[in-house]
Structures are given as structure tokens and as C-alpha cells.
Backbone as XML, in Angstrom:
<?xml version="1.0"?>
<chain id="A" units="angstrom">
  <residue number="1" name="MET">
    <atom name="N" x="79.419" y="125.918" z="99.851"/>
    <atom name="CA" x="79.737" y="124.757" z="100.649"/>
    <atom name="C" x="81.260" y="124.658" z="100.813"/>
  </residue>
  <residue number="2" name="GLU">
    <atom name="N" x="81.661" y="124.167" z="101.915"/>
    <atom name="CA" x="83.072" y="124.027" z="102.270"/>
    <atom name="C" x="83.738" y="122.935" z="101.428"/>
  </residue>
  <residue number="3" name="SER">
    <atom name="N" x="84.987" y="123.158" z="101.041"/>
    <atom name="CA" x="85.717" y="122.152" z="100.275"/>
    <atom name="C" x="86.214" y="121.048" z="101.208"/>
  </residue>
  <residue number="4" name="ILE">
    <atom name="N" x="86.606" y="119.928" z="100.605"/>
    <atom name="CA" x="87.133" y="118.791" z="101.349"/>
    <atom name="C" x="88.640" y="118.766" z="101.129"/>
  </residue>
  <residue number="5" name="ASN">
    <atom name="N" x="89.399" y="118.719" z="102.205"/>
    <atom name="CA" x="90.855" y="118.651" z="102.118"/>
    <atom name="C" x="91.327" y="117.289" z="102.596"/>
  </residue>
  <residue number="6" name="LEU">
    <atom name="N" x="92.126" y="116.656" z="101.766"/>
    <atom name="CA" x="92.718" y="115.363" z="102.111"/>
    <atom name="C" x="94.216" y="115.556" z="102.201"/>
  </residue>
  <residue number="7" name="ASP">
    <atom name="N" x="94.800" y="115.248" z="103.353"/>
    <atom name="CA" x="96.228" y="115.445" z="103.601"/>
    <atom name="C" x="96.916" y="114.094" z="103.761"/>
  </residue>
  <residue number="8" name="PRO">
    <atom name="N" x="97.381" y="113.513" z="102.650"/>
    <atom name="CA" x="98.046" y="112.210" z="102.747"/>
    <atom name="C" x="99.423" y="112.326" z="103.396"/>
  </residue>
  <residue number="9" name="ARG">
    <atom name="N" x="99.856" y="111.255" z="104.022"/>
    <atom name="CA" x="101.166" y="111.208" z="104.678"/>
    <atom name="C" x="101.744" y="109.818" z="104.497"/>
  </residue>
  <residue number="10" name="TYR">
    <atom name="N" x="103.063" y="109.749" z="104.422"/>
    <atom name="CA" x="103.741" y="108.459" z="104.447"/>
    <atom name="C" x="103.832" y="107.982" z="105.891"/>
  </residue>
  <residue number="11" name="SER">
    <atom name="N" x="103.856" y="106.686" z="106.068"/>
    <atom name="CA" x="104.010" y="106.115" z="107.402"/>
    <atom name="C" x="105.449" y="106.258" z="107.868"/>
  </residue>
  <residue number="12" name="THR">
    <atom name="N" x="105.596" y="106.542" z="109.151"/>
    <atom name="CA" x="106.907" y="106.529" z="109.789"/>
    <atom name="C" x="106.819" y="105.558" z="110.964"/>
  </residue>
  <residue number="13" name="SER">
    <atom name="N" x="107.914" y="105.394" z="111.670"/>
    <atom name="CA" x="107.875" y="104.477" z="112.815"/>
    <atom name="C" x="106.973" y="105.014" z="113.927"/>
  </residue>
  <residue number="14" name="GLU">
    <atom name="N" x="106.776" y="106.332" z="113.980"/>
    <atom name="CA" x="105.937" y="106.925" z="115.025"/>
    <atom name="C" x="104.504" y="107.211" z="114.572"/>
  </residue>
  <residue number="15" name="ILE">
    <atom name="N" x="104.333" y="107.510" z="113.288"/>
    <atom name="CA" x="103.034" y="107.978" z="112.804"/>
    <atom name="C" x="102.582" y="107.131" z="111.613"/>
  </residue>
  <residue number="16" name="PRO">
    <atom name="N" x="101.377" y="106.551" z="111.694"/>
    <atom name="CA" x="100.874" y="105.814" z="110.536"/>
    <atom name="C" x="100.396" y="106.798" z="109.462"/>
  </residue>
  <residue number="17" name="GLY">
    <atom name="N" x="100.716" y="106.522" z="108.221"/>
    <atom name="CA" x="100.301" y="107.387" z="107.117"/>
    <atom name="C" x="99.078" y="106.845" z="106.413"/>
  </residue>
  <residue number="18" name="ARG">
    <atom name="N" x="98.532" y="107.657" z="105.532"/>
    <atom name="CA" x="97.373" y="107.260" z="104.738"/>
    <atom name="C" x="97.505" y="107.871" z="103.363"/>
  </residue>
  <residue number="19" name="CYS">
    <atom name="N" x="97.148" y="107.096" z="102.345"/>
    <atom name="CA" x="97.189" y="107.596" z="100.975"/>
    <atom name="C" x="95.911" y="108.401" z="100.694"/>
  </residue>
  <residue number="20" name="VAL">
    <atom name="N" x="95.892" y="109.075" z="99.557"/>
    <atom name="CA" x="94.743" y="109.909" z="99.188"/>
    <atom name="C" x="93.477" y="109.063" z="99.083"/>
  </residue>
  <residue number="21" name="LYS">
    <atom name="N" x="93.584" y="107.922" z="98.440"/>
    <atom name="CA" x="92.414" y="107.058" z="98.268"/>
    <atom name="C" x="91.880" y="106.587" z="99.620"/>
  </residue>
  <residue number="22" name="CYS">
    <atom name="N" x="92.775" y="106.184" z="100.517"/>
    <atom name="CA" x="92.351" y="105.732" z="101.851"/>
    <atom name="C" x="91.658" y="106.851" z="102.626"/>
  </residue>
  <residue number="23" name="LEU">
    <atom name="N" x="92.198" y="108.057" z="102.526"/>
    <atom name="CA" x="91.584" y="109.201" z="103.210"/>
    <atom name="C" x="90.203" y="109.506" z="102.645"/>
  </residue>
  <residue number="24" name="ALA">
    <atom name="N" x="90.071" y="109.450" z="101.319"/>
    <atom name="CA" x="88.775" y="109.707" z="100.684"/>
    <atom name="C" x="87.760" y="108.638" z="101.088"/>
  </residue>
  <residue number="25" name="GLU">
    <atom name="N" x="88.197" y="107.378" z="101.116"/>
    <atom name="CA" x="87.298" y="106.298" z="101.535"/>
    <atom name="C" x="86.894" y="106.434" z="103.000"/>
  </residue>
  <residue number="26" name="GLN">
    <atom name="N" x="87.834" y="106.841" z="103.847"/>
    <atom name="CA" x="87.522" y="107.057" z="105.263"/>
    <atom name="C" x="86.501" y="108.182" z="105.417"/>
  </residue>
  <residue number="27" name="GLU">
    <atom name="N" x="86.700" y="109.272" z="104.699"/>
    <atom name="CA" x="85.762" y="110.400" z="104.760"/>
    <atom name="C" x="84.391" y="109.984" z="104.216"/>
  </residue>
  <residue number="28" name="LEU">
    <atom name="N" x="84.391" y="109.179" z="103.164"/>
    <atom name="CA" x="83.147" y="108.673" z="102.592"/>
    <atom name="C" x="82.392" y="107.828" z="103.618"/>
  </residue>
  <residue number="29" name="ASN">
    <atom name="N" x="83.107" y="106.951" z="104.316"/>
    <atom name="CA" x="82.475" y="106.125" z="105.353"/>
    <atom name="C" x="81.930" y="106.975" z="106.493"/>
  </residue>
  <residue number="30" name="ASN">
    <atom name="N" x="82.677" y="108.016" z="106.875"/>
    <atom name="CA" x="82.190" y="108.914" z="107.934"/>
    <atom name="C" x="80.899" y="109.607" z="107.503"/>
  </residue>
  <residue number="31" name="CYS">
    <atom name="N" x="80.851" y="110.054" z="106.254"/>
    <atom name="CA" x="79.634" y="110.700" z="105.742"/>
    <atom name="C" x="78.463" y="109.728" z="105.736"/>
  </residue>
  <residue number="32" name="LEU">
    <atom name="N" x="78.722" y="108.508" z="105.290"/>
    <atom name="CA" x="77.671" y="107.497" z="105.235"/>
    <atom name="C" x="77.111" y="107.216" z="106.629"/>
  </residue>
  <residue number="33" name="LEU">
    <atom name="N" x="77.998" y="107.068" z="107.608"/>
    <atom name="CA" x="77.532" y="106.838" z="108.983"/>
    <atom name="C" x="76.686" y="107.998" z="109.491"/>
  </residue>
  <residue number="34" name="GLU">
    <atom name="N" x="77.115" y="109.210" z="109.212"/>
    <atom name="CA" x="76.344" y="110.389" z="109.637"/>
    <atom name="C" x="74.986" y="110.432" z="108.948"/>
  </residue>
  <residue number="35" name="LEU">
    <atom name="N" x="74.952" y="110.089" z="107.660"/>
    <atom name="CA" x="73.678" y="110.073" z="106.933"/>
    <atom name="C" x="72.741" y="109.008" z="107.499"/>
  </residue>
  <residue number="36" name="LEU">
    <atom name="N" x="73.285" y="107.864" z="107.855"/>
    <atom name="CA" x="72.457" y="106.791" z="108.414"/>
    <atom name="C" x="71.936" y="107.130" z="109.807"/>
  </residue>
  <residue number="37" name="ARG">
    <atom name="N" x="72.710" y="107.894" z="110.559"/>
    <atom name="CA" x="72.292" y="108.297" z="111.906"/>
    <atom name="C" x="71.301" y="109.445" z="111.891"/>
  </residue>
  <residue number="38" name="GLY">
    <atom name="N" x="71.321" y="110.231" z="110.821"/>
    <atom name="CA" x="70.528" y="111.456" z="110.749"/>
    <atom name="C" x="69.039" y="111.207" z="110.799"/>
  </residue>
  <residue number="39" name="ASN">
    <atom name="N" x="68.353" y="112.168" z="111.408"/>
    <atom name="CA" x="66.899" y="112.076" z="111.528"/>
    <atom name="C" x="66.180" y="112.802" z="110.409"/>
  </residue>
  <residue number="40" name="GLY">
    <atom name="N" x="66.861" y="113.731" z="109.777"/>
    <atom name="CA" x="66.226" y="114.502" z="108.718"/>
    <atom name="C" x="67.132" y="114.582" z="107.513"/>
  </residue>
  <residue number="41" name="GLU">
    <atom name="N" x="66.743" y="115.420" z="106.600"/>
    <atom name="CA" x="67.523" y="115.599" z="105.388"/>
    <atom name="C" x="68.669" y="116.564" z="105.661"/>
  </residue>
  <residue number="42" name="ASN">
    <atom name="N" x="69.867" y="116.164" z="105.323"/>
    <atom name="CA" x="71.046" y="116.999" z="105.482"/>
    <atom name="C" x="71.683" y="117.138" z="104.111"/>
  </residue>
  <residue number="43" name="ARG">
    <atom name="N" x="71.267" y="118.149" z="103.362"/>
    <atom name="CA" x="71.695" y="118.316" z="101.970"/>
    <atom name="C" x="73.209" y="118.513" z="101.864"/>
  </residue>
  <residue number="44" name="GLU">
    <atom name="N" x="73.802" y="119.238" z="102.786"/>
    <atom name="CA" x="75.247" y="119.484" z="102.734"/>
    <atom name="C" x="76.028" y="118.180" z="102.886"/>
  </residue>
  <residue number="45" name="LEU">
    <atom name="N" x="75.594" y="117.336" z="103.789"/>
    <atom name="CA" x="76.251" y="116.048" z="103.994"/>
    <atom name="C" x="76.056" y="115.140" z="102.777"/>
  </residue>
  <residue number="46" name="GLU">
    <atom name="N" x="74.876" y="115.191" z="102.169"/>
    <atom name="CA" x="74.617" y="114.412" z="100.955"/>
    <atom name="C" x="75.527" y="114.868" z="99.810"/>
  </residue>
  <residue number="47" name="GLU">
    <atom name="N" x="75.699" y="116.180" z="99.662"/>
    <atom name="CA" x="76.565" y="116.709" z="98.613"/>
    <atom name="C" x="78.022" y="116.317" z="98.856"/>
  </residue>
  <residue number="48" name="ARG">
    <atom name="N" x="78.427" y="116.324" z="100.083"/>
    <atom name="CA" x="79.788" y="115.915" z="100.446"/>
    <atom name="C" x="80.006" y="114.442" z="100.082"/>
  </residue>
  <residue number="49" name="PHE">
    <atom name="N" x="79.028" y="113.602" z="100.420"/>
    <atom name="CA" x="79.090" y="112.178" z="100.105"/>
    <atom name="C" x="79.186" y="111.976" z="98.590"/>
  </residue>
  <residue number="50" name="GLU">
    <atom name="N" x="78.337" y="112.663" z="97.836"/>
    <atom name="CA" x="78.328" y="112.536" z="96.382"/>
    <atom name="C" x="79.648" y="113.008" z="95.769"/>
  </residue>
  <residue number="51" name="ALA">
    <atom name="N" x="80.232" y="114.060" z="96.319"/>
    <atom name="CA" x="81.513" y="114.562" z="95.811"/>
    <atom name="C" x="82.631" y="113.554" z="96.045"/>
  </residue>
  <residue number="52" name="LEU">
    <atom name="N" x="82.621" y="112.897" z="97.185"/>
    <atom name="CA" x="83.640" y="111.886" z="97.483"/>
    <atom name="C" x="83.494" y="110.664" z="96.581"/>
  </residue>
  <residue number="53" name="VAL">
    <atom name="N" x="82.268" y="110.238" z="96.336"/>
    <atom name="CA" x="82.035" y="109.127" z="95.410"/>
    <atom name="C" x="82.516" y="109.515" z="94.020"/>
  </residue>
  <residue number="54" name="SER">
    <atom name="N" x="82.183" y="110.721" z="93.603"/>
    <atom name="CA" x="82.612" y="111.218" z="92.294"/>
    <atom name="C" x="84.135" y="111.244" z="92.187"/>
  </residue>
  <residue number="55" name="PHE">
    <atom name="N" x="84.803" y="111.705" z="93.237"/>
    <atom name="CA" x="86.258" y="111.762" z="93.239"/>
    <atom name="C" x="86.865" y="110.368" z="93.103"/>
  </residue>
  <residue number="56" name="LEU">
    <atom name="N" x="86.346" y="109.416" z="93.860"/>
    <atom name="CA" x="86.893" y="108.060" z="93.827"/>
    <atom name="C" x="86.660" y="107.368" z="92.487"/>
  </residue>
  <residue number="57" name="LYS">
    <atom name="N" x="85.580" y="107.734" z="91.785"/>
    <atom name="CA" x="85.269" y="107.116" z="90.499"/>
    <atom name="C" x="85.837" y="107.875" z="89.301"/>
  </residue>
  <residue number="58" name="ALA">
    <atom name="N" x="86.250" y="109.121" z="89.502"/>
    <atom name="CA" x="86.712" y="109.958" z="88.392"/>
    <atom name="C" x="87.971" y="109.386" z="87.750"/>
  </residue>
  <residue number="59" name="PRO">
    <atom name="N" x="88.014" y="109.335" z="86.419"/>
    <atom name="CA" x="89.196" y="108.807" z="85.742"/>
    <atom name="C" x="90.461" y="109.609" z="86.050"/>
  </residue>
  <residue number="60" name="GLY">
    <atom name="N" x="90.342" y="110.895" z="86.220"/>
    <atom name="CA" x="91.500" y="111.741" z="86.497"/>
    <atom name="C" x="92.009" y="111.650" z="87.916"/>
  </residue>
  <residue number="61" name="SER">
    <atom name="N" x="91.216" y="111.097" z="88.818"/>
    <atom name="CA" x="91.657" y="111.052" z="90.212"/>
    <atom name="C" x="92.806" y="110.070" z="90.412"/>
  </residue>
  <residue number="62" name="ALA">
    <atom name="N" x="92.877" y="109.031" z="89.608"/>
    <atom name="CA" x="93.989" y="108.075" z="89.727"/>
    <atom name="C" x="95.310" y="108.758" z="89.402"/>
  </residue>
  <residue number="63" name="ALA">
    <atom name="N" x="95.315" y="109.579" z="88.357"/>
    <atom name="CA" x="96.528" y="110.320" z="87.995"/>
    <atom name="C" x="96.890" y="111.320" z="89.084"/>
  </residue>
  <residue number="64" name="LEU">
    <atom name="N" x="95.887" y="111.953" z="89.667"/>
    <atom name="CA" x="96.121" y="112.908" z="90.750"/>
    <atom name="C" x="96.699" y="112.196" z="91.973"/>
  </residue>
  <residue number="65" name="ARG">
    <atom name="N" x="96.186" y="111.016" z="92.278"/>
    <atom name="CA" x="96.712" y="110.233" z="93.403"/>
    <atom name="C" x="98.154" y="109.814" z="93.149"/>
  </residue>
  <residue number="66" name="ASP">
    <atom name="N" x="98.452" y="109.401" z="91.909"/>
    <atom name="CA" x="99.822" y="109.021" z="91.557"/>
    <atom name="C" x="100.778" y="110.202" z="91.686"/>
  </residue>
  <residue number="67" name="GLU">
    <atom name="N" x="100.318" y="111.370" z="91.260"/>
    <atom name="CA" x="101.152" y="112.573" z="91.360"/>
    <atom name="C" x="101.396" y="112.942" z="92.824"/>
  </residue>
  <residue number="68" name="ALA">
    <atom name="N" x="100.375" y="112.805" z="93.639"/>
    <atom name="CA" x="100.524" y="113.086" z="95.075"/>
    <atom name="C" x="101.543" y="112.137" z="95.691"/>
  </residue>
  <residue number="69" name="GLU">
    <atom name="N" x="101.490" y="110.851" z="95.320"/>
    <atom name="CA" x="102.445" y="109.876" z="95.837"/>
    <atom name="C" x="103.873" y="110.222" z="95.417"/>
  </residue>
  <residue number="70" name="LYS">
    <atom name="N" x="104.023" y="110.723" z="94.194"/>
    <atom name="CA" x="105.352" y="111.103" z="93.705"/>
    <atom name="C" x="105.936" y="112.222" z="94.561"/>
  </residue>
  <residue number="71" name="TYR">
    <atom name="N" x="105.127" y="113.225" z="94.854"/>
    <atom name="CA" x="105.606" y="114.340" z="95.677"/>
    <atom name="C" x="105.868" y="113.901" z="97.117"/>
  </residue>
  <residue number="72" name="LEU">
    <atom name="N" x="105.035" y="113.006" z="97.638"/>
    <atom name="CA" x="105.273" y="112.489" z="98.984"/>
    <atom name="C" x="106.603" y="111.741" z="99.040"/>
  </residue>
  <residue number="73" name="ALA">
    <atom name="N" x="106.908" y="110.988" z="97.997"/>
    <atom name="CA" x="108.169" y="110.250" z="97.948"/>
    <atom name="C" x="109.366" y="111.195" z="97.928"/>
  </residue>
  <residue number="74" name="GLU">
    <atom name="N" x="109.166" y="112.408" z="97.411"/>
    <atom name="CA" x="110.224" y="113.420" z="97.378"/>
    <atom name="C" x="110.323" y="114.175" z="98.700"/>
  </residue>
  <residue number="75" name="GLY">
    <atom name="N" x="109.466" y="113.825" z="99.660"/>
    <atom name="CA" x="109.506" y="114.460" z="100.974"/>
    <atom name="C" x="108.683" y="115.736" z="101.082"/>
  </residue>
  <residue number="76" name="LYS">
    <atom name="N" x="107.870" y="116.014" z="100.079"/>
    <atom name="CA" x="107.045" y="117.228" z="100.099"/>
    <atom name="C" x="105.704" y="116.946" z="100.757"/>
  </residue>
  <residue number="77" name="GLN">
    <atom name="N" x="105.100" y="118.001" z="101.265"/>
    <atom name="CA" x="103.757" y="117.890" z="101.831"/>
    <atom name="C" x="102.762" y="118.209" z="100.732"/>
  </residue>
  <residue number="78" name="VAL">
    <atom name="N" x="101.726" y="117.394" z="100.647"/>
    <atom name="CA" x="100.708" y="117.613" z="99.626"/>
    <atom name="C" x="99.326" y="117.624" z="100.259"/>
  </residue>
  <residue number="79" name="ARG">
    <atom name="N" x="98.422" y="118.238" z="99.533"/>
    <atom name="CA" x="97.018" y="118.269" z="99.942"/>
    <atom name="C" x="96.185" y="118.148" z="98.668"/>
  </residue>
  <residue number="80" name="VAL">
    <atom name="N" x="95.167" y="117.336" z="98.736"/>
    <atom name="CA" x="94.207" y="117.247" z="97.646"/>
    <atom name="C" x="92.960" y="117.978" z="98.113"/>
  </residue>
  <residue number="81" name="LYS">
    <atom name="N" x="92.557" y="118.942" z="97.318"/>
    <atom name="CA" x="91.393" y="119.758" z="97.664"/>
    <atom name="C" x="90.273" y="119.430" z="96.686"/>
  </residue>
  <residue number="82" name="ILE">
    <atom name="N" x="89.140" y="119.041" z="97.231"/>
    <atom name="CA" x="87.949" y="118.776" z="96.426"/>
    <atom name="C" x="87.038" y="119.980" z="96.596"/>
  </residue>
  <residue number="83" name="ASN">
    <atom name="N" x="86.925" y="120.766" z="95.531"/>
    <atom name="CA" x="86.112" y="121.986" z="95.559"/>
    <atom name="C" x="84.661" y="121.638" z="95.255"/>
  </residue>
  <residue number="84" name="LEU">
    <atom name="N" x="83.769" y="122.080" z="96.125"/>
    <atom name="CA" x="82.349" y="121.762" z="95.990"/>
    <atom name="C" x="81.507" y="122.987" z="95.647"/>
  </residue>
  <residue number="85" name="GLU">
    <atom name="N" x="82.147" y="124.070" z="95.250"/>
    <atom name="CA" x="81.418" y="125.316" z="95.052"/>
    <atom name="C" x="80.720" y="125.413" z="93.706"/>
  </residue>
  <residue number="86" name="THR">
    <atom name="N" x="81.007" y="124.505" z="92.785"/>
    <atom name="CA" x="80.366" y="124.509" z="91.471"/>
    <atom name="C" x="79.467" y="123.285" z="91.355"/>
  </residue>
  <residue number="87" name="ASP">
    <atom name="N" x="78.734" y="123.200" z="90.246"/>
    <atom name="CA" x="77.855" y="122.049" z="90.047"/>
    <atom name="C" x="78.646" y="120.743" z="89.972"/>
  </residue>
  <residue number="88" name="GLU">
    <atom name="N" x="79.790" y="120.784" z="89.306"/>
    <atom name="CA" x="80.671" y="119.625" z="89.213"/>
    <atom name="C" x="81.850" y="119.830" z="90.147"/>
  </residue>
  <residue number="89" name="PRO">
    <atom name="N" x="82.134" y="118.872" z="91.025"/>
    <atom name="CA" x="83.304" y="119.018" z="91.896"/>
    <atom name="C" x="84.587" y="119.078" z="91.064"/>
  </residue>
  <residue number="90" name="SER">
    <atom name="N" x="85.536" y="119.878" z="91.518"/>
    <atom name="CA" x="86.839" y="119.938" z="90.858"/>
    <atom name="C" x="87.899" y="119.536" z="91.876"/>
  </residue>
  <residue number="91" name="TYR">
    <atom name="N" x="89.020" y="119.055" z="91.366"/>
    <atom name="CA" x="90.068" y="118.515" z="92.224"/>
    <atom name="C" x="91.354" y="119.274" z="91.969"/>
  </residue>
  <residue number="92" name="GLU">
    <atom name="N" x="92.053" y="119.562" z="93.043"/>
    <atom name="CA" x="93.292" y="120.346" z="92.966"/>
    <atom name="C" x="94.349" y="119.720" z="93.869"/>
  </residue>
  <residue number="93" name="LEU">
    <atom name="N" x="95.560" y="119.608" z="93.337"/>
    <atom name="CA" x="96.690" y="119.110" z="94.106"/>
    <atom name="C" x="97.533" y="120.305" z="94.529"/>
  </residue>
  <residue number="94" name="ILE">
    <atom name="N" x="97.726" y="120.458" z="95.820"/>
    <atom name="CA" x="98.514" y="121.568" z="96.366"/>
    <atom name="C" x="99.786" y="120.982" z="96.959"/>
  </residue>
  <residue number="95" name="VAL">
    <atom name="N" x="100.932" y="121.440" z="96.466"/>
    <atom name="CA" x="102.233" y="120.963" z="96.937"/>
    <atom name="C" x="102.877" y="122.058" z="97.753"/>
  </residue>
  <residue number="96" name="GLU">
    <atom name="N" x="103.290" y="121.709" z="98.970"/>
    <atom name="CA" x="103.913" y="122.691" z="99.855"/>
    <atom name="C" x="105.357" y="122.360" z="100.098"/>
  </residue>
</chain>
């Protein structure tokens, strides 16, 4: 299954930004809407939804979000990658 990438950004006068938590919640809402619209079982979408819920509830995700904010404040680009290839989702912070 494909991983989920969240690319947080700070707001500027031209571009509105979004934090990691806001992006995860937005993706979660998109998954929920798709699941509600669906006519059949979509296991991949269900797994994506469950991974996002897990990420938002995970105790370590708050520290990961704080670290991402720190790098954003330094002007770096960051990405949070939620890997779905194992039984338990794993989270990775990529700093560019």
C-alpha cells in the first residue's frame, strides 16, 4: 500500500500554510467522505483511514509534529511520511 505524505508549510502573505496535524485531519476527513460515498468495501481506503487515526492518537506523533514545526521555523522543508507497508504504521520525518 502507498504511504501517506504530509507536507506542512508556514503561512505567507501569498500562500496559506498548514501544520502536520491539520493536514492529517484534512486527509482523515477526505477518507471519511470517500468511505461514506462508497458503494462497496474499499480495504485500501479503510487502511488509510485507520493509519491516519492511529497517527493522530499516537503518543509519539506530538513530538514528531513539534520537531517538524522547529525545522519549519528554521526555514527548512519537511515532510512527514506515514508508512503503511507493515502491520503497524510507522512515522518518519524527512527534512530537506
